[in-house]
matplotlib code that plots the C-alpha trace (Angstrom):
import matplotlib.pyplot as plt

x = [99.9, 103.4, 106.1, 109.8, 113.1, 116.6, 119.2, 122.9, 123.8, 121.8, 119.1, 115.5, 113.0, 109.2, 107.3, 104.0, 102.7, 99.4, 98.0, 99.0, 100.8, 103.8, 105.8, 105.7, 107.8, 106.7, 109.4, 108.2, 109.4, 111.5, 109.6, 106.8, 106.6, 104.7, 101.4, 102.1, 100.7, 97.5, 95.1, 97.0, 98.1, 94.6, 94.0, 97.3, 96.7, 93.9, 96.5, 99.9, 101.7, 102.5, 105.3, 106.0, 108.4, 109.6, 113.0, 115.8, 115.3, 111.5, 108.3, 108.9, 112.3, 115.6, 117.0, 120.8, 123.0, 123.4, 124.7, 123.2, 124.2, 122.1, 123.7, 122.8, 119.1, 119.9, 121.4, 118.3, 116.0, 118.1, 117.9, 114.1, 113.9, 116.2, 114.2, 110.8, 112.1, 111.5, 114.0, 112.7, 110.2, 108.9, 110.1, 108.0, 109.5, 108.5, 111.1, 114.1, 112.3, 112.7, 116.3, 116.8, 115.0, 117.3, 120.5, 119.2, 118.5, 122.1, 123.6, 121.2, 119.6, 118.8, 116.4, 114.3, 111.5, 110.4, 110.8, 108.0, 109.7, 107.3, 108.3, 112.0, 115.3, 118.8, 119.8, 117.2, 117.8, 121.3, 123.9, 123.2, 119.4, 120.1, 122.7, 120.2, 117.5, 119.8, 120.7, 117.0, 116.0, 118.8, 118.3, 114.5, 113.1, 110.7, 107.6, 108.6, 109.6, 106.9, 104.5, 107.2, 108.0, 104.3, 104.1, 106.5, 104.6, 101.2, 99.5, 98.7, 95.0, 95.4, 95.4, 92.3, 90.4, 91.7, 92.5, 92.2, 94.3, 96.9, 97.2, 97.4, 100.4, 102.0, 101.7, 103.3, 106.2, 106.7, 106.9, 109.5, 112.9, 115.0, 118.2, 116.8, 115.4, 118.7, 120.5, 118.5, 119.0, 122.7, 122.1, 120.1, 122.9, 125.5, 123.5, 124.0, 123.6, 122.9, 125.9, 124.7, 121.0, 121.7, 122.8, 119.4, 117.7, 114.9, 111.4, 110.6, 107.7, 108.4, 105.4, 105.2, 102.6, 101.6, 102.2, 105.2, 107.7, 110.3, 110.7, 109.1, 107.5, 110.5, 112.9, 110.9, 110.9, 114.7, 115.0, 112.7, 114.8, 118.0, 116.6, 116.9, 113.6, 111.3, 107.8, 106.3, 103.0, 101.9, 99.2, 96.9, 96.0, 98.8, 102.0, 105.0, 103.1, 100.6, 99.9, 98.2, 96.7, 95.7, 95.9, 93.4, 95.3, 98.5, 97.0, 95.8, 99.2, 101.0, 98.4, 98.6, 102.4, 102.7, 100.2, 102.2, 104.4, 104.0, 100.5, 101.5, 104.3, 101.9, 99.2, 101.5, 102.6, 99.0, 98.0, 100.7, 99.8, 96.1, 96.3, 99.7, 102.9, 102.1, 98.9, 100.5, 103.6, 101.5, 99.3, 102.3, 103.9, 100.7, 100.5, 100.7, 101.0, 97.2, 96.3, 99.5, 98.1, 94.9, 96.7, 98.7, 95.5, 93.9, 97.0, 97.3, 93.6, 92.1, 95.0, 97.1, 94.2, 91.0, 92.6, 95.2, 92.7, 92.1, 88.8, 88.1, 90.4, 91.6, 89.3, 86.2, 87.2, 87.7, 84.3, 82.7, 84.5, 83.4, 79.7, 79.7, 81.3, 78.9, 75.9, 77.0, 77.8, 81.4, 82.6, 86.2, 87.0, 85.0, 87.0, 90.3, 89.2, 87.9, 91.4, 92.7, 90.8, 93.8, 95.9, 93.4, 92.1, 88.4, 87.1, 84.6, 82.1, 82.4, 82.2, 79.0, 77.4, 78.5, 76.6, 73.5, 73.5, 73.8, 70.9, 68.7, 69.7, 70.8, 68.8, 69.1, 70.5, 73.4, 74.1, 73.7, 76.3, 78.7, 78.3, 79.0, 82.0, 83.4, 83.0, 85.1, 87.8, 88.2, 88.1, 91.3, 89.8, 87.5]
y = [121.7, 123.2, 120.5, 121.3, 119.5, 120.6, 119.6, 118.6, 122.1, 123.6, 124.9, 124.4, 123.8, 124.2, 121.7, 119.8, 116.8, 115.2, 112.6, 109.1, 107.6, 108.7, 111.5, 115.0, 117.8, 121.4, 124.1, 127.7, 130.9, 133.7, 135.9, 133.5, 130.4, 127.1, 128.9, 129.6, 126.1, 126.4, 126.3, 123.5, 121.1, 119.8, 118.9, 117.1, 115.0, 113.3, 111.1, 111.5, 112.4, 116.1, 117.6, 121.3, 123.4, 126.9, 127.6, 128.7, 132.4, 132.2, 131.6, 129.7, 128.2, 129.5, 132.7, 132.4, 135.4, 135.9, 134.9, 131.6, 129.4, 127.2, 124.2, 125.4, 125.0, 121.7, 120.4, 121.5, 119.7, 116.5, 116.8, 117.0, 113.9, 112.0, 113.1, 112.1, 108.8, 109.7, 107.9, 109.2, 111.9, 114.1, 117.7, 120.7, 124.1, 127.7, 130.2, 129.7, 126.5, 125.2, 126.1, 124.3, 121.2, 121.2, 121.5, 118.7, 116.5, 117.1, 116.3, 113.4, 112.0, 108.7, 110.5, 112.3, 110.5, 113.6, 117.4, 119.9, 123.3, 126.3, 129.8, 129.1, 129.0, 127.7, 131.3, 133.7, 137.4, 138.9, 139.6, 143.3, 142.7, 140.8, 143.2, 146.0, 144.0, 143.3, 147.0, 148.0, 145.5, 146.7, 150.4, 150.6, 147.3, 144.8, 146.7, 149.7, 147.7, 145.0, 146.6, 146.6, 143.0, 142.0, 143.7, 140.9, 138.2, 138.5, 139.0, 142.7, 142.4, 140.3, 143.2, 144.7, 141.4, 140.3, 143.4, 141.7, 138.7, 141.0, 142.9, 139.6, 138.4, 141.9, 141.6, 138.1, 139.4, 142.6, 140.4, 138.1, 138.1, 140.7, 138.8, 135.6, 137.2, 138.8, 135.5, 133.8, 136.8, 136.1, 132.5, 133.6, 136.1, 133.4, 130.5, 129.6, 126.0, 126.6, 124.5, 121.6, 121.2, 119.0, 116.3, 116.1, 113.1, 112.8, 113.2, 116.9, 119.2, 122.9, 125.1, 128.9, 131.6, 133.2, 136.7, 136.0, 138.9, 137.4, 134.1, 134.6, 132.0, 132.2, 131.6, 128.6, 127.2, 127.6, 125.7, 122.9, 122.5, 122.3, 119.4, 116.1, 114.6, 117.6, 118.7, 122.2, 123.7, 127.4, 128.4, 131.2, 134.3, 133.8, 135.5, 134.2, 132.3, 129.7, 128.1, 131.4, 132.6, 129.3, 126.4, 124.2, 124.5, 123.8, 120.8, 119.3, 119.7, 118.0, 115.2, 114.4, 114.5, 112.3, 109.8, 109.4, 106.8, 103.1, 102.4, 99.1, 100.7, 103.5, 101.0, 98.9, 102.0, 103.0, 99.4, 99.2, 102.5, 101.5, 97.8, 97.7, 96.0, 92.8, 92.1, 92.9, 90.9, 87.9, 88.3, 88.6, 85.5, 83.5, 84.3, 81.4, 81.2, 80.7, 84.1, 86.3, 88.0, 88.8, 90.2, 92.4, 93.6, 94.5, 96.4, 98.3, 99.1, 99.4, 100.8, 102.4, 104.1, 104.4, 104.8, 107.2, 109.6, 113.0, 114.6, 113.1, 112.5, 109.1, 108.6, 109.5, 107.1, 104.4, 105.0, 104.6, 101.3, 100.1, 101.1, 99.2, 96.1, 96.1, 96.6, 93.7, 91.4, 90.9, 89.9, 88.8, 92.0, 94.1, 92.5, 93.4, 97.0, 97.3, 96.5, 99.1, 101.9, 102.1, 103.3, 105.6, 107.5, 106.4, 106.6, 104.4, 107.3, 107.7, 103.9, 103.8, 106.5, 104.6, 101.5, 103.5, 104.6, 101.0, 100.1, 102.7, 102.1, 98.4, 96.9, 96.3, 92.7, 94.0, 96.7, 94.2, 91.9, 94.8, 96.0, 92.4, 92.0, 95.4, 94.5, 91.4, 93.0, 96.3, 95.2, 97.1, 100.4, 100.6]
z = [107.2, 107.1, 107.0, 107.5, 107.0, 107.8, 105.2, 106.0, 104.8, 107.6, 105.3, 106.4, 103.7, 103.9, 101.8, 101.5, 99.6, 98.6, 96.2, 95.3, 92.4, 90.4, 92.1, 90.6, 92.1, 91.6, 91.6, 91.8, 90.2, 91.7, 94.1, 94.7, 96.9, 96.9, 96.9, 93.2, 92.7, 94.8, 91.9, 90.0, 92.8, 93.6, 90.0, 89.7, 92.8, 91.0, 89.3, 90.9, 94.2, 94.2, 96.3, 96.3, 98.4, 99.0, 97.5, 99.8, 100.5, 99.8, 101.7, 105.0, 104.0, 105.3, 103.8, 104.2, 103.2, 99.4, 97.0, 96.0, 93.0, 90.7, 92.3, 95.8, 94.6, 93.0, 96.2, 98.1, 95.7, 96.1, 99.8, 99.6, 97.4, 99.8, 102.8, 101.4, 99.9, 96.3, 94.1, 90.7, 89.8, 87.1, 87.7, 86.8, 87.2, 86.3, 85.3, 87.7, 88.8, 85.3, 85.2, 88.5, 87.0, 84.0, 86.0, 88.3, 85.2, 84.1, 87.5, 88.5, 85.3, 86.9, 89.3, 86.7, 84.8, 82.8, 82.7, 82.4, 81.7, 82.0, 80.8, 81.3, 79.3, 79.6, 80.1, 81.5, 81.0, 81.0, 83.6, 83.4, 83.9, 87.1, 88.4, 88.0, 89.7, 92.7, 92.9, 92.9, 95.5, 97.8, 97.3, 97.0, 98.3, 96.8, 97.8, 95.6, 92.5, 92.8, 90.2, 87.6, 88.2, 88.1, 84.7, 83.5, 85.3, 83.8, 80.5, 79.9, 80.7, 83.9, 86.3, 84.8, 84.8, 88.3, 90.4, 93.7, 92.7, 91.2, 94.5, 96.4, 94.3, 94.5, 98.3, 98.3, 96.2, 98.4, 101.5, 100.2, 102.0, 100.1, 100.9, 99.7, 96.5, 95.8, 96.4, 93.7, 91.4, 91.6, 90.7, 87.6, 86.8, 86.7, 85.3, 81.7, 80.5, 76.8, 75.9, 78.1, 77.4, 74.4, 76.9, 78.5, 76.8, 79.3, 77.8, 78.2, 77.6, 77.1, 77.9, 77.4, 77.9, 74.6, 76.0, 78.1, 77.8, 80.1, 78.2, 74.7, 72.6, 70.2, 73.1, 74.3, 70.8, 70.6, 74.0, 72.8, 69.6, 71.6, 73.8, 72.0, 73.3, 73.8, 72.7, 73.0, 73.9, 73.9, 76.4, 75.1, 77.0, 79.5, 80.6, 82.6, 85.3, 83.8, 87.3, 88.2, 84.9, 83.2, 85.7, 83.9, 80.6, 82.3, 84.1, 80.8, 79.3, 82.2, 82.5, 78.8, 78.8, 81.9, 80.4, 77.2, 78.8, 79.1, 80.3, 81.9, 84.0, 85.0, 85.9, 88.0, 90.0, 90.7, 91.4, 94.0, 95.6, 95.9, 96.7, 98.4, 97.6, 99.6, 97.6, 94.2, 94.9, 95.9, 92.8, 90.5, 92.1, 91.5, 87.8, 85.3, 81.6, 81.5, 83.1, 82.6, 79.5, 81.4, 84.4, 82.0, 80.3, 83.7, 84.9, 81.6, 81.0, 84.4, 86.4, 83.7, 81.8, 83.9, 87.4, 86.1, 84.6, 86.2, 86.8, 90.2, 93.1, 94.2, 97.2, 95.1, 92.4, 95.0, 96.5, 93.1, 92.7, 96.1, 95.3, 92.0, 93.5, 96.4, 94.1, 91.8, 94.8, 93.7, 97.2, 96.5, 94.6, 97.2, 100.0, 98.2, 97.7, 101.3, 102.5, 100.1, 101.8, 104.2, 101.2, 99.5, 102.5, 102.3, 105.8, 107.6, 107.6, 103.9, 103.4, 105.4, 103.2, 100.1, 101.3, 102.2, 98.5, 97.5, 99.7, 98.0, 94.4, 94.3, 97.2, 100.9, 100.6, 98.6, 101.2, 104.0, 102.5, 102.0, 105.6, 106.8, 104.6, 105.7, 109.4, 108.8, 106.6, 108.6, 112.2, 112.9, 111.6, 114.6]

ax = plt.figure().add_subplot(projection="3d")
ax.plot(x, y, z, "-o")
ax.set_aspect("equal")
plt.show()
């Protein structure tokens, strides 16, 4: 569903969000829009909250007159975070999206947990390249020059292997707002933060497509070396846009990077998103020296490792948990997780089917007890 917000600057942004857990903001490349992430976003929502948006001048967001600056884009991103109540997030950007993420980290380091920089650099292209691009867009239009641009987007064999998808992405580019596209070209023409990236100490992952001709592997390696706390990964058989060409490889890289942090902190965030702050605050207040180590163990191992894994989405994982607790007759834990369905999106219809499965494979008495407990705990669901 399309969601919009109007910033104090008057710019209207189109965005969407899904998932639960740690916030991850996706920032797309020049000439695309939030649909760049269509294949990747559902994978990421299995372990975090994903928010993606159309840059100004792109997609369904406002396209004010050119020129734009890099800090215009940074201010838009800050407005999105403020509006959606995100205090701190991992930022993942492709090409100009990565440049926006780096400038945001320089300006607002306290609001960035990590950076994932895909096929980007502290200086992308040259002033002459972007001046020529602006001239071509204004004289010939995006439709005319789109095949040449796509040749820089994808690996050489992409069009041959995926002719329909190639034409679809060409059409998306051709239909972008020419004024908005040119405005961000100006931002790229003027943006050069090579002398500043050494100040970004936030954990960073630099990712690059093996066959990217816009930002080469060597350029990505130079960027990673300039960042004090960066690691690098190369994605095989991929050009400039990994979310399109290799979404599963990109997902694995992001998942592994985001899970490298403190398992306890990650587990506490997921525990709160599933069980709710009230329950967790009460449990934390009731800890004693006798069980505090055990509570730490559960938060780290169950919530920080198992519940933070990808592979299945949050509601499915919760339904599996409910089925096991019902089958084993663990009523206190089942009651707790029944109340948590309000946070994970498991519906009454799905819960009923879970308990039917329990009846067949674990016995009618177990399912009967689960139904009775659910009726007591979820009366306000009706």
